[in-house]
C-alpha positions as CSV (number, residue, x, y, z in Angstrom):
1,M,12.7,31.1,30.0
2,L,12.7,29.7,26.4
3,V,9.1,28.5,26.7
4,Q,8.0,32.0,28.1
5,F,9.9,33.7,25.2
6,I,8.2,31.5,22.6
7,S,4.8,32.0,24.2
8,T,5.3,35.8,24.1
9,L,6.2,35.7,20.4
10,Y,3.2,33.6,19.6
11,S,0.9,35.9,21.5
12,L,2.3,39.0,19.8
13,H,1.8,37.3,16.4
14,K,-1.9,36.7,17.3
15,V,-2.2,40.4,18.3
16,K,-0.6,41.4,15.0
17,R,-3.2,39.3,13.1
18,F,-6.0,40.9,15.1
19,F,-4.6,44.4,14.2
20,H,-4.6,43.6,10.5
21,H,-8.1,42.1,10.5
22,S,-9.5,45.0,12.6
23,F,-7.9,47.6,10.3
24,K,-9.4,45.9,7.2
25,R,-12.8,45.9,8.9
26,Y,-12.4,49.6,9.7
27,R,-11.5,50.5,6.1
28,R,-14.4,48.6,4.7
29,N,-16.9,50.5,6.9
30,L,-15.4,54.1,6.7
31,K,-18.7,55.5,5.3
32,K,-20.7,54.2,8.3
33,L,-18.5,56.0,10.9
34,D,-18.7,59.6,12.1
35,D,-15.6,61.7,12.4
36,A,-15.3,61.4,16.2
37,T,-15.4,57.6,16.0
38,K,-12.9,57.6,13.1
39,E,-10.5,59.7,15.2
40,S,-11.0,57.5,18.3
41,L,-10.3,54.3,16.3
42,L,-7.2,55.8,14.6
43,L,-5.8,56.7,18.0
44,Q,-6.4,53.2,19.3
45,F,-4.8,51.7,16.1
46,A,-1.8,53.9,16.6
47,G,-1.5,52.9,20.3
48,L,-1.7,49.2,19.4
49,R,0.8,49.6,16.6
50,A,3.2,51.3,19.0
51,S,2.9,48.5,21.6
52,L,3.6,46.0,18.9
53,A,6.7,47.8,17.8
54,Q,7.9,47.8,21.4
55,K,6.8,44.2,21.9
56,D,5.1,45.2,25.0
57,L,2.6,42.3,25.4
58,P,0.6,43.4,28.4
59,V,0.0,46.9,26.9
60,A,-0.8,45.3,23.5
61,L,-3.4,42.9,25.1
62,K,-5.1,45.8,26.9
63,A,-5.2,47.8,23.6
64,V,-6.7,44.8,21.8
65,E,-9.5,44.6,24.5
66,N,-10.3,48.3,24.2
67,L,-10.2,48.3,20.4
68,A,-12.5,45.2,20.1
69,M,-15.1,46.9,22.4
70,T,-15.0,50.1,20.3
71,L,-15.3,48.3,17.0
72,D,-18.2,46.1,18.3
73,H,-20.0,49.2,19.5
74,A,-19.4,51.3,16.4
75,L,-19.8,48.5,13.9
76,P,-22.2,46.0,15.4
77,R,-22.4,42.6,13.6
78,T,-25.8,41.2,12.9
79,F,-26.4,37.5,13.2
80,W,-26.6,37.1,9.4
81,K,-23.5,39.1,8.9
82,R,-21.6,36.9,11.4
83,C,-22.9,33.8,9.6
84,W,-21.9,35.2,6.2
85,Q,-18.4,36.1,7.5
86,S,-18.0,32.6,9.0
87,F,-19.2,31.0,5.8
88,V,-16.7,33.0,3.7
89,G,-13.9,32.3,6.2
90,I,-14.6,28.6,6.1
91,G,-14.9,28.6,2.3
92,I,-11.5,30.4,1.9
93,A,-9.9,28.0,4.4
94,L,-11.3,25.0,2.6
95,F,-10.2,26.4,-0.8
96,I,-6.7,26.9,0.5
97,A,-6.6,23.5,2.2
98,V,-7.8,21.7,-1.0
99,L,-5.1,23.5,-3.0
100,I,-2.4,22.7,-0.5
101,R,-3.3,19.0,-0.1
102,T,-3.9,18.3,-3.7
103,M,-1.1,20.4,-5.3
104,W,1.6,20.8,-2.7
105,F,1.8,18.3,0.3
106,E,-0.5,16.3,2.5
107,P,-0.2,14.4,5.8
108,Y,-1.2,10.8,5.2
109,T,-1.9,7.8,7.6
110,I,-1.3,4.2,6.4
111,P,-4.5,2.2,6.9
112,T,-3.3,-1.3,6.0
113,G,-0.3,-3.6,6.0
114,S,0.1,-3.8,2.2
115,M,3.5,-2.0,2.3
116,R,5.0,-3.7,5.3
117,P,7.8,-3.7,6.4
118,T,8.5,-0.4,4.7
119,L,5.2,1.2,5.9
120,K,3.0,-0.2,8.7
121,E,-0.5,0.4,9.9
122,G,-0.8,3.7,11.7
123,D,2.3,5.3,10.2
124,F,2.1,9.0,9.6
125,L,3.7,10.4,6.4
126,V,4.2,13.6,4.6
127,V,3.3,13.1,0.9
128,S,4.8,15.5,-1.7
129,K,2.3,16.2,-4.5
130,T,4.8,17.8,-6.8
131,D,7.2,15.0,-7.4
132,F,5.9,14.1,-10.8
133,G,3.8,17.1,-11.9
134,I,1.2,19.7,-11.0
135,N,-2.1,18.1,-10.0
136,V,-5.6,19.3,-10.9
137,P,-7.5,19.5,-7.6
138,L,-10.2,16.9,-6.9
139,R,-9.9,15.0,-10.2
140,P,-7.4,12.6,-11.7
141,A,-5.5,14.9,-14.1
142,H,-2.5,17.1,-14.3
143,F,-1.8,20.6,-15.3
144,Y,1.7,19.4,-16.0
145,F,3.3,15.9,-15.9
146,D,6.8,14.7,-16.6
147,P,7.0,10.9,-16.9
148,D,10.8,11.1,-16.6
149,L,10.4,12.2,-13.0
150,V,8.7,8.8,-12.2
151,K,11.4,6.5,-11.1
152,H,11.4,2.7,-10.8
153,G,11.2,1.8,-7.2
154,S,9.6,5.0,-6.1
155,I,6.8,4.8,-3.5
156,I,3.8,6.4,-5.1
157,V,0.4,7.7,-4.0
158,F,-2.4,7.4,-6.5
159,T,-6.2,7.8,-6.6
160,A,-8.6,4.9,-7.1
161,E,-10.7,7.0,-9.5
162,N,-11.8,5.1,-12.6
163,M,-10.1,1.9,-11.4
164,N,-11.6,-1.5,-10.6
165,I,-11.0,-1.2,-6.9
166,A,-13.7,-2.3,-4.4
167,D,-14.7,0.0,-1.5
168,S,-12.8,3.0,-2.8
169,D,-15.3,5.8,-2.1
170,T,-14.4,8.4,0.5
171,T,-15.3,12.0,1.4
172,Y,-12.8,14.8,1.7
173,F,-13.3,17.4,4.4
174,Y,-16.8,15.8,5.0
175,L,-18.0,17.7,1.9
176,F,-16.5,16.5,-1.4
177,N,-17.1,13.0,-2.7
178,G,-14.0,11.3,-4.0
179,K,-11.9,8.2,-4.1
180,K,-9.4,6.8,-1.7
181,L,-5.6,7.3,-2.1
182,L,-3.4,4.2,-2.3
183,V,0.3,3.8,-1.5
184,K,2.3,1.2,-3.5
185,R,5.8,0.9,-5.0
186,L,6.1,1.7,-8.7
187,L,7.9,-1.2,-10.5
188,G,6.8,-0.9,-14.1
189,K,6.6,2.1,-16.5
190,P,5.0,2.4,-19.9
191,G,6.8,0.2,-22.5
192,D,8.6,-2.0,-19.9
193,T,8.4,-5.7,-20.1
194,L,8.8,-7.6,-16.8
195,Y,9.4,-11.2,-15.9
196,F,9.4,-12.7,-12.4
197,Y,11.9,-15.3,-11.1
198,G,13.2,-16.1,-7.6
199,G,11.3,-13.3,-5.9
200,K,13.0,-10.8,-8.2
201,I,11.9,-8.8,-11.3
202,Y,13.9,-9.1,-14.5
203,G,12.9,-6.5,-17.0
204,I,13.7,-4.4,-20.1
205,D,12.5,-1.0,-21.1
206,R,11.0,0.1,-24.4
207,Q,14.5,0.2,-25.9
208,G,15.4,-3.3,-24.7
209,R,17.8,-2.0,-22.0
210,D,18.2,-4.1,-18.8
211,L,16.3,-2.7,-15.8
212,A,18.9,-4.1,-13.5
213,H,18.1,-1.7,-10.7
214,L,14.7,-3.5,-10.2
215,R,16.7,-6.3,-8.5
216,D,20.1,-4.7,-7.7
217,A,19.1,-1.3,-6.1
218,S,19.4,-1.0,-2.3
219,W,15.7,-0.5,-1.8
220,A,15.0,-3.9,-3.6
221,Q,17.3,-6.1,-1.5
222,N,14.8,-7.0,1.3
223,L,11.8,-7.2,-0.9
224,E,10.4,-10.2,-2.8
225,H,7.9,-9.9,-5.7
226,I,5.3,-12.5,-6.7
227,P,3.5,-12.1,-10.0
228,F,0.1,-13.2,-8.7
229,I,-2.1,-13.2,-5.6
230,R,-3.9,-16.5,-6.5
231,F,-3.2,-18.7,-9.4
232,D,-6.8,-18.3,-10.6
233,G,-6.7,-14.5,-10.0
234,K,-10.2,-13.2,-10.3
235,A,-12.7,-15.7,-11.9
236,E,-15.8,-14.4,-13.6
237,T,-18.5,-17.0,-14.4
238,S,-21.2,-17.3,-17.1
239,K,-23.6,-19.8,-18.6
240,L,-25.4,-20.7,-15.4
241,K,-27.6,-23.9,-15.9
242,N,-29.1,-26.0,-13.1
243,G,-26.9,-24.3,-10.5
244,V,-23.7,-24.9,-12.5
245,F,-21.5,-22.2,-14.1
246,H,-20.2,-23.8,-17.3
247,E,-17.7,-21.0,-18.2
248,A,-15.1,-19.2,-16.1
249,T,-12.8,-16.5,-17.4
250,F,-9.7,-15.9,-15.4
251,Y,-8.2,-12.4,-14.9
252,Q,-4.7,-11.5,-13.9
253,M,-3.6,-7.9,-13.7
254,D,-7.3,-7.2,-14.2
255,Q,-7.1,-8.4,-17.8
256,P,-8.7,-11.7,-19.1
257,V,-5.9,-14.2,-19.8
258,A,-7.7,-17.6,-20.0
259,K,-11.1,-19.2,-20.2
260,L,-12.3,-22.7,-19.0
261,S,-15.5,-24.3,-20.3
262,A,-17.3,-27.4,-19.0
263,T,-19.3,-29.8,-21.2
264,P,-22.7,-31.2,-20.1
265,M,-20.8,-34.4,-19.2
266,G,-18.6,-32.6,-16.8
267,S,-15.3,-32.5,-18.7
268,V,-13.4,-29.3,-18.7
269,F,-11.3,-27.7,-21.5
270,G,-9.6,-24.3,-21.8
271,E,-8.0,-21.8,-24.0
272,M,-5.7,-18.8,-23.5
273,L,-7.2,-15.6,-24.7
274,P,-5.0,-14.3,-27.5
275,A,-6.3,-10.8,-27.2
276,K,-4.1,-10.4,-24.1
277,T,-1.3,-12.9,-24.6
278,T,0.3,-15.0,-27.3
279,L,1.3,-17.8,-24.8
280,T,-0.3,-21.2,-25.0
281,Q,0.4,-22.4,-21.4
282,Y,-1.1,-20.7,-18.4
283,S,2.0,-21.3,-16.2
284,D,4.1,-19.4,-18.7
285,L,2.5,-16.1,-17.8
286,W,5.2,-13.7,-16.6
287,G,7.0,-16.5,-14.7
288,F,4.2,-18.2,-12.9
289,K,5.9,-21.5,-13.3
290,H,8.7,-20.4,-11.0
291,F,6.4,-20.0,-8.0
292,A,4.3,-22.3,-5.8
293,M,1.5,-21.8,-3.3
294,A,2.8,-23.4,-0.1
295,R,1.3,-25.0,3.0
296,L,2.6,-27.1,5.9
297,L,1.0,-30.4,6.6
298,N,1.3,-32.7,9.6
299,E,1.5,-36.5,9.1
300,E,-2.3,-37.0,9.6
301,Q,-3.2,-34.3,7.0
302,L,-0.7,-35.8,4.6
303,K,-2.3,-39.3,4.8
304,T,-5.8,-37.7,4.4
305,L,-5.0,-35.5,1.4
306,Y,-2.4,-37.7,-0.2
307,P,-2.9,-41.3,0.9
308,K,-0.5,-42.7,-1.8
309,A,2.3,-40.3,-1.0
310,D,5.5,-42.1,-0.1
311,V,7.9,-39.4,1.1
312,G,9.1,-40.9,4.4
313,K,8.8,-39.7,8.0
314,A,9.1,-36.0,8.9
315,L,8.2,-33.5,11.5
316,L,6.2,-31.5,8.9
317,Y,5.7,-31.7,5.2
318,L,5.7,-28.8,2.7
319,E,2.9,-29.0,0.2
320,L,3.6,-27.1,-3.1
321,A,0.9,-26.4,-5.6
322,H,2.5,-25.2,-8.8
323,H,2.2,-25.0,-12.6
324,P,-1.4,-24.0,-13.0
325,S,-2.8,-25.4,-16.2
326,L,-5.8,-25.3,-18.4
327,Q,-5.4,-29.0,-19.1
328,G,-7.0,-31.4,-16.7
329,G,-9.2,-28.8,-15.1
330,Q,-12.0,-29.8,-12.8
331,M,-15.3,-28.5,-11.4
332,I,-15.1,-27.0,-7.9
333,R,-17.2,-25.1,-5.5
334,D,-15.3,-21.9,-4.8
335,E,-15.3,-19.4,-1.9
336,Q,-18.4,-17.7,-3.4
337,N,-20.2,-21.0,-3.4
338,R,-20.2,-21.2,-7.2
339,L,-19.9,-24.5,-8.9
340,R,-17.5,-23.7,-11.7
341,P,-14.5,-24.9,-13.8
342,D,-11.1,-24.4,-12.2
343,L,-7.5,-24.7,-13.2
344,N,-5.5,-27.9,-12.6
345,Y,-2.4,-27.7,-10.4
346,S,0.6,-29.9,-10.1
347,T,1.2,-30.8,-6.5
348,S,4.5,-31.9,-4.8
349,I,5.4,-32.9,-1.2
350,L,8.7,-32.1,0.4
351,P,9.5,-33.5,3.9
352,L,11.1,-31.0,6.2
353,T,13.8,-31.7,8.8
354,D,13.6,-30.5,12.4
355,S,16.2,-27.8,11.7
356,Q,14.2,-26.6,8.6
357,V,11.0,-26.3,10.7
358,T,13.0,-24.3,13.2
359,L,14.4,-22.1,10.4
360,I,10.9,-21.4,9.1
361,S,9.9,-20.2,12.6
362,E,13.0,-17.9,12.7
363,T,12.2,-16.3,9.3
364,L,8.4,-16.2,9.6
365,T,6.4,-13.0,8.9
366,S,2.8,-12.5,9.8
367,C,0.2,-9.8,9.5
368,R,-0.6,-7.6,12.4
369,F,-3.1,-9.6,14.6
370,I,-5.0,-9.4,17.9
371,V,-5.3,-12.1,20.5
372,K,-8.3,-11.9,22.9
373,D,-9.0,-14.7,25.3
374,G,-6.9,-17.2,23.3
375,V,-8.6,-16.4,20.0
376,A,-6.5,-14.7,17.2
377,Y,-7.8,-12.5,14.5
378,R,-6.5,-10.1,11.9
379,Y,-5.9,-6.5,12.9
380,G,-8.8,-4.3,11.7
381,M,-11.3,-7.1,11.8
382,S,-14.5,-6.7,13.8
383,L,-15.7,-9.4,16.2
384,H,-19.3,-8.2,16.7
385,N,-20.6,-11.7,15.8
386,Q,-19.6,-14.2,18.5
387,A,-20.2,-17.1,16.0
388,M,-17.3,-15.8,14.0
389,Q,-14.9,-17.1,16.7
390,D,-15.5,-20.6,15.5
391,Y,-13.8,-19.7,12.3
392,L,-10.7,-18.2,13.9
393,P,-7.5,-19.9,15.0
394,K,-6.7,-20.4,18.7
395,L,-3.4,-19.3,20.3
396,P,-3.7,-20.6,23.8
397,G,-1.2,-19.2,26.3
398,V,-0.6,-16.0,24.4
399,P,-1.7,-12.9,26.5
400,N,-4.3,-10.5,25.2
401,G,-2.8,-7.9,23.0
402,T,-1.9,-6.7,19.5
403,Y,1.1,-8.4,17.9
404,E,3.1,-8.8,14.7
405,I,5.9,-11.1,13.6
406,E,8.6,-9.9,11.3
407,K,11.4,-12.2,10.1
408,G,11.0,-14.4,13.1
409,K,11.0,-11.6,15.7
410,A,7.7,-11.0,17.6
411,Y,6.6,-7.6,18.6
412,Q,3.8,-6.2,20.7
413,V,2.0,-3.2,19.2
414,L,1.6,-0.3,21.6
415,W,-0.3,3.0,21.6
416,G,0.4,5.1,18.5
417,S,1.4,2.0,16.5
418,R,4.8,1.9,18.3
419,T,6.2,-1.6,18.7
420,K,8.2,-3.4,21.4
421,E,10.2,-6.5,20.7
422,L,9.1,-9.3,22.9
423,P,11.6,-11.5,24.9
424,L,12.4,-14.9,23.7
425,T,10.5,-16.4,26.6
426,H,7.2,-15.1,25.1
427,P,4.8,-17.9,23.9
428,L,4.8,-16.6,20.4
429,Y,8.4,-17.8,20.1
430,S,7.3,-21.4,20.7
431,K,9.1,-23.9,18.4
432,D,6.4,-26.4,18.8
433,P,5.6,-27.8,15.3
434,E,1.9,-27.3,15.7
435,R,2.4,-23.7,16.6
436,V,4.8,-23.2,13.7
437,Q,2.4,-24.8,11.3
438,L,-0.5,-22.7,12.5
439,L,1.4,-19.4,12.2
440,Y,2.7,-20.3,8.7
441,N,-0.6,-21.5,7.3
442,L,-2.9,-19.0,9.0
443,G,-0.5,-16.1,9.9
444,I,-1.7,-14.0,7.0
445,E,-5.4,-14.5,6.7
446,F,-6.0,-15.8,10.3
447,F,-9.0,-17.8,9.1
448,N,-9.5,-21.5,9.7
449,S,-10.7,-22.1,6.1
450,Y,-7.1,-22.0,5.1
451,S,-6.2,-25.0,7.3
452,P,-5.4,-28.1,5.3
453,E,-8.1,-30.2,6.9
454,K,-10.8,-27.6,6.1
455,N,-10.3,-27.1,2.4
456,S,-7.7,-28.9,0.2
457,R,-7.7,-26.0,-2.4
458,A,-7.8,-22.9,-0.2
459,H,-4.1,-22.0,-0.2
460,P,-2.9,-19.3,2.2
461,S,-0.8,-16.4,0.9
462,R,2.4,-18.2,1.3
463,Y,4.7,-18.7,-1.7
464,A,7.7,-20.8,-2.5
465,Y,10.3,-20.4,-5.2
466,F,13.8,-21.4,-6.2
467,R,16.8,-19.1,-6.5
468,A,20.3,-20.3,-7.3
469,G,19.1,-23.8,-6.5
470,D,17.9,-23.1,-3.0
471,L,14.2,-23.3,-2.1
472,Y,12.9,-20.1,-0.5
473,L,10.0,-19.6,1.9
474,C,9.1,-16.3,3.6
475,G,11.8,-14.7,1.6
476,S,14.6,-16.8,3.1
477,S,16.6,-19.8,1.9
478,I,15.1,-22.7,3.8
479,V,16.2,-25.8,1.9
480,K,19.7,-25.7,0.4
481,K,20.3,-27.1,-3.1
482,D,22.6,-29.9,-1.8
483,D,20.1,-31.1,0.8
484,P,19.5,-34.8,0.4
485,N,15.7,-34.4,0.7
486,L,15.7,-31.8,-2.0
487,V,17.9,-33.9,-4.3
488,L,15.4,-36.8,-3.8
489,F,12.5,-34.5,-4.3
490,L,13.7,-33.3,-7.7
491,K,14.4,-36.9,-8.7
492,N,10.8,-37.8,-7.9
493,E,9.6,-34.7,-9.8
494,Y,11.4,-35.8,-13.0
495,Q,10.0,-39.3,-12.6
496,K,6.4,-38.0,-12.3
497,Q,7.0,-35.9,-15.4
498,A,8.3,-39.0,-17.3
499,I,5.2,-41.0,-16.6
500,S,2.6,-38.2,-17.2
501,T,0.4,-38.1,-20.2
502,S,-0.5,-35.4,-22.7
503,I,-4.1,-35.4,-21.3
504,R,-2.8,-34.8,-17.8
505,P,0.7,-33.6,-18.1
506,Y,3.0,-33.0,-15.1
507,A,5.5,-30.2,-14.9
508,P,8.2,-30.6,-12.2
509,F,8.7,-27.9,-9.7
510,E,12.4,-27.1,-10.3
511,D,14.8,-24.2,-10.6
512,A,14.5,-23.3,-14.3
513,G,17.0,-20.4,-13.8
514,P,16.7,-16.7,-14.3
515,P,16.3,-15.1,-17.8
516,I,20.0,-14.5,-18.1
517,G,22.0,-15.7,-21.2
518,S,25.3,-17.6,-21.3
519,D,27.1,-14.2,-21.7
520,G,25.7,-13.0,-18.3
521,K,23.4,-10.5,-19.9
522,I,19.6,-10.4,-19.7
523,D,17.8,-12.5,-22.3
524,A,15.7,-9.7,-23.9
525,D,14.1,-12.0,-26.5
526,F,12.9,-14.4,-23.8
527,I,11.5,-11.6,-21.7
528,R,9.7,-10.1,-24.7
529,K,8.1,-13.5,-25.3
530,Y,7.0,-14.4,-21.8
531,G,7.1,-11.1,-19.9
532,L,4.4,-8.7,-18.8
533,V,4.1,-5.6,-21.1
534,I,3.2,-2.3,-19.4
535,P,0.8,-0.4,-21.7
536,D,1.3,3.3,-22.7
537,K,0.4,5.8,-20.0
538,M,0.1,3.0,-17.5
539,Y,2.2,1.9,-14.5
540,L,2.6,-1.3,-12.5
541,A,2.2,-0.7,-8.7
542,L,2.9,-3.5,-6.2
543,G,2.8,-3.6,-2.4
544,D,6.0,-4.4,-0.6
545,N,4.0,-7.0,1.4
546,H,3.0,-9.2,-1.5
547,A,1.0,-11.5,0.8
548,M,-1.4,-8.8,2.0
549,S,-1.5,-6.3,-0.9
550,G,-4.4,-5.6,-3.2
551,D,-2.3,-4.0,-6.0
552,S,-1.9,-4.1,-9.8
553,R,-2.1,-7.9,-9.7
554,Q,-5.7,-7.4,-8.7
555,F,-6.9,-4.1,-10.0
556,G,-4.6,-3.7,-13.0
557,F,-2.3,-1.0,-14.1
558,V,-2.5,2.5,-12.7
559,P,-3.4,5.2,-15.3
560,E,-0.9,8.1,-15.5
561,D,-3.5,10.7,-14.6
562,N,-4.1,8.9,-11.3
563,L,-0.6,9.5,-10.0
564,R,-0.7,12.2,-7.3
565,G,2.7,12.2,-5.6
566,S,5.1,10.3,-3.4
567,P,5.7,9.9,0.4
568,S,8.8,11.9,1.3
569,F,9.1,11.5,5.1
570,L,7.9,9.2,7.8
571,F,7.4,11.2,11.0
572,W,5.6,8.7,13.2
573,P,6.4,6.4,14.9
574,T,9.9,7.6,15.8
575,D,11.6,4.2,15.5
576,S,14.3,3.0,13.2
577,R,12.1,3.8,10.1
578,F,11.8,7.5,11.0
579,G,12.8,9.8,8.2
580,S,13.2,9.3,4.5
581,L,11.9,6.1,3.0
582,P,13.8,3.3,1.1
583,Q,13.0,4.1,-2.5
584,A,14.6,5.3,-5.7
585,L,16.3,8.7,-5.2
586,S,15.0,11.6,-7.2
587,S,15.9,15.2,-7.5
588,H,13.8,17.8,-5.8
589,V,15.0,20.6,-8.1
590,T,12.3,20.0,-10.7
591,F,9.9,22.3,-12.5
592,P,6.7,21.2,-10.5
593,N,8.5,21.6,-7.2
594,I,10.0,25.0,-8.2
595,F,6.7,26.2,-9.6
596,V,4.6,25.3,-6.6
597,W,7.2,26.6,-4.1
598,C,7.5,29.9,-6.0
599,A,3.8,30.2,-6.1
600,A,3.6,29.8,-2.3
601,I,6.4,32.2,-1.7
602,L,4.8,34.7,-4.1
603,F,1.5,34.4,-2.2
604,A,3.3,35.0,1.1
605,I,5.1,38.1,-0.3
606,I,1.9,39.6,-1.7
607,S,0.1,39.1,1.6
608,S,3.0,40.7,3.5
609,Y,3.1,43.5,1.0
610,R,-0.6,44.2,1.5
611,N,-0.3,44.2,5.3
612,R,2.6,46.7,5.0
613,Q,0.6,48.9,2.7
614,A,-2.2,48.8,5.3
615,L,0.3,50.0,8.0
616,K,1.5,52.8,5.6
617,T,-2.2,53.9,5.1
618,L,-2.7,54.1,8.8
619,T,0.5,56.1,9.3
620,Q,-0.6,58.5,6.6
621,K,-4.0,58.9,8.2
622,E,-2.4,59.7,11.5
623,K,-0.3,62.4,9.8
624,D,-3.4,63.8,8.1
625,S,-5.3,63.9,11.3
């Protein structure tokens, strides 16, 4: 009964719309009609209006049929007139759609995993376009913008217009050329100075006040933040001679921070670029020294890469590349096949116990990936070229399907991006050291070039850091500060530092502690010296999934004009993430929201008023006749 009632209401609504459009058509063409036709049409309009008032659907539908035949006979539409009316109708619909989607709200689909676990591939969102201001349609600008409405920790949507972002072109409504929209979390505002330690952000604002909510807020608890994607960031080369690039400039946050030069004899020397930083050591940038690029090695790989290492027997070994330096640089052939100068890294080896290897498997997170006939590859990757399979890892015994691993739990991805947790008997839960090593080293890129035996310098997007003395991997404490292996590891680190030289210095990978003073307050002077300063009218936007996110670390700060809005609601899939998103809370009672809503309500009132006036006109004509 309820379905039938709703269907009747919907049908009556459509009849009412036909009535209004038909009466407008009648009024526009009054001069073309003779008196008899006018009288006939007015009688039919009156009958249709009466059936609508009585909500008599069968009579109303019959009246619509008769009225449509009379109008088509009295006012025949030529082919060109129909084309013009269709063109005008489509144009008006597009105009309204553009206004709504750029200035009010827009449905949005997540294309990549850069915001996992908060947002995943295939998620459907409603994006509010009035959270920060009133947008100018189809260009990066605002009619009105209030920077105080932009909150630290907000998830933001911004356009790639005028930014150094590859493959950012798109087309709206198949007609308008534009730039893609990106979704990231806003972590830095103009005037902020930020420093990274222990997977957390320590910062001060323009007035020197502690931005404690960046690390203490509820939305920040399950996130970790890394200040770089790769130690060398983006390297631009110059001075090509005999196939060798003799200069390389290194970019972080899309700004040049250092340069290496090679002499004709092959020695490498470098300099920090003072235009962007006053620091003298590359590893001092924004807290780089607190983080390491990490891989797991088996015993054979350890002997091949580090034949002189004496760290004892272990199931697996954790290789840590840390403290990137301009001193002791060397010539390498990079992933673009360029022979160029590269940074020097300090490298450390930590043996892992059986329980620690198991703990890694229980806290591991991967990208979304596909397994087909025992070959694994990253979700979204195309396998048109069969030769590509030689570069992909093998996962024998894993059934065909789409999977993801999050904090040690394995899921199968079903239709509509829904997920189903897999039973503990599934092969992906294997605790075999070889399987754990493969998923740790290749579980983000899913490309064999990141295997230790393939390339000794191609580190996967896995990071290690200390926090409160514990060593963290995959965002979890894996090696406790009182672990005998870690105590011995630190002892060896200090010994290596003691015997190093000024030409090739060695910096130990240790817990240097957060930028907090003895009084328990943030050390503002330290952060001002070593932190990342956010320029005026610019914002720092990072992905929640630091291992898979192209964000400000790569393309730089986001201009204020590019901010378009914020996701307010996740409506698919209907899992535990359904509803509002974990982000900084902000008021919806703001000028941009009130203005746009009032404009929409005013438009609806005017439209309703015009329809009512049309009905009054018809009533008056009935009386006159």
